[in-house]
C-alpha positions, 0 to 999 in steps of 0.5 A: 710903622710903615714909612718910618713916620714918627707919631705923637698921640694927644690925650683926647685920643687915648682916653677912648681906650677906657671910655666905653661911651663911644664904641666906634671911636674906641674901635678906631683908636684900638686899631690905630695905635702902635707901640712906637707912638710917642706920648708925654708925661702931660698926656698921662696927667691929662688922662688921669684927670679926665678919668677921675673928673669926667669919667668918674673912675676910681683911683685904682682903675685910673692909675692902672690905666695910666700905668698901661699907657706908660708901658705901651708907648714911648713916654717923654718928659716935658722939659724947659726947652719944650715949654719955652718953645710952646710959648712961641707956638701958642702965639704963632698958631693961636692955640691954647698953652696946653695944646702948644705944649703937646705940639712942642713936645711932638716937634721936639721928638721929631714927630711928623704926625700928631693924632688929636681930636680937638686941634685943627685937622690938617694944620701943618705946624712948623712945616713938619708936624701935621695934625690928624683927627683919626675920626675924620681923616686918614694920614697920607 
C-alpha cells in the first residue's frame, strides 16, 4: 500500500469477486484489493450468507470462496470490546448494528479507510476512519 493507510473492506465490496452479474464492479474490486487489507469474521460470515441466499451458490463454491478470502486478507475476530464500541457507534452515527460492528472493527484495527458500498460515502467516523465507496469516489 502506498502511504501506509490501513484499509478495511466491507462484505458488500468483496461479494463482487464472485458475483458475475456486475462486471464493471467486479473489475473495479479486482483492481482495488490488496492483501494488506483487513476483513473480519463478520465479513466472511456475511459473504457466506449472501452467496447461499442471494446468489444461490452451492455450499462447496461458497465455502471455497470464503476460504480464499481468509487466505487473501488479514482477518480479525470480533471481540466483546468491538461489540461494546459498536453500540455507541450505532447510536452516535445512526447506523445499523451490523454496520456499527464493521466500523468498530475497522477502528479497532487502526484503519483509516473503510471501503463500503452501502454506508455514507465520505463520512469520517471518530475523526479517523473515512468511508469510501470505490464505485463513486477514490480515496485521497
